[in-house]
C-alpha positions as CSV (number, residue, x, y, z in Angstrom):
1,M,0.0,0.0,0.0
2,A,1.3,3.5,-0.9
3,K,1.2,6.5,1.4
4,Y,0.2,10.0,0.4
5,R,0.6,13.4,1.9
6,K,-2.0,16.2,1.6
7,K,-0.8,18.9,-0.8
8,P,-0.3,22.3,0.9
9,V,-3.1,24.6,-0.2
10,V,-4.2,28.0,1.1
11,I,-7.9,28.3,1.9
12,E,-10.0,31.1,3.2
13,A,-12.2,30.5,6.3
14,I,-14.3,32.3,8.9
15,Q,-15.3,31.1,12.3
16,W,-19.1,31.3,13.0
17,D,-19.5,32.5,16.6
18,G,-23.3,32.8,16.6
19,T,-23.3,36.6,16.4
20,N,-21.3,37.5,13.2
21,Y,-24.1,36.7,10.8
22,Q,-23.5,39.6,8.4
23,E,-19.8,38.8,8.1
24,V,-20.5,35.1,7.4
25,C,-23.2,36.1,4.9
26,D,-20.6,38.3,3.1
27,F,-18.2,35.4,3.0
28,V,-20.5,32.6,2.0
29,R,-22.8,34.7,-0.3
30,E,-25.5,32.6,-2.0
31,R,-24.5,29.3,-0.3
32,L,-26.1,30.3,3.0
33,V,-29.6,29.0,3.1
34,F,-30.7,30.3,6.5
35,E,-29.8,30.8,10.2
36,Y,-31.8,29.2,13.0
37,T,-32.4,32.2,15.2
38,S,-32.4,30.6,18.6
39,S,-30.9,32.1,21.8
40,P,-28.3,32.2,23.1
41,P,-25.8,32.8,20.3
42,S,-23.9,29.7,21.2
43,E,-26.9,27.6,20.0
44,R,-27.4,29.4,16.7
45,V,-27.0,27.2,13.6
46,L,-26.3,28.2,10.0
47,V,-27.5,26.0,7.1
48,I,-25.2,26.0,4.1
49,E,-25.4,24.4,0.7
50,T,-22.3,22.3,0.0
51,L,-21.2,20.0,-2.8
52,E,-22.3,17.1,-0.5
53,G,-25.7,18.6,0.2
54,T,-27.1,20.8,2.9
55,M,-24.9,21.0,6.0
56,R,-25.3,22.7,9.4
57,A,-22.6,24.9,11.0
58,Q,-22.9,25.3,14.8
59,A,-21.4,28.3,16.7
60,G,-17.6,27.7,16.9
61,D,-17.4,25.9,13.6
62,F,-15.3,27.3,10.8
63,I,-16.7,27.8,7.4
64,I,-14.1,27.1,4.7
65,R,-14.0,28.2,1.1
66,G,-12.2,25.4,-0.7
67,V,-9.8,25.5,-3.7
68,N,-12.6,25.2,-6.2
69,G,-14.8,27.9,-4.5
70,E,-16.9,25.4,-2.6
71,Y,-18.0,26.0,1.0
72,Y,-18.3,23.6,3.9
73,P,-18.3,23.7,7.7
74,C,-15.5,22.3,9.8
75,K,-15.4,21.5,13.5
76,P,-12.8,23.6,15.4
77,D,-10.7,20.7,16.6
78,I,-10.4,19.3,13.0
79,F,-9.6,22.8,11.7
80,E,-6.8,23.3,14.2
81,K,-5.3,19.9,13.3
82,T,-5.5,20.6,9.6
83,Y,-4.8,24.3,9.1
84,E,-2.4,26.9,10.3
85,P,-2.4,30.7,9.8
86,V,-0.7,32.1,6.7
87,E,1.5,35.2,7.2
């Protein structure tokens, strides 16, 4: 069996904190379906259209724009293991 390493790519991402709705809307544009407007902000959920179908982003999740312009949510622990800031 062969082993492979993930190619280094630079992505854009924003972290949904439950309160930065307009900033996330500007980033995701037409892919954002709607926001569940429950309180408190830590329980708010965004619904996003992805290549794999409709996905939910909970407060704390990162929303990533991939190399082909696709969007998808990513849990913070996976994001931290996979990505690092670019200077």
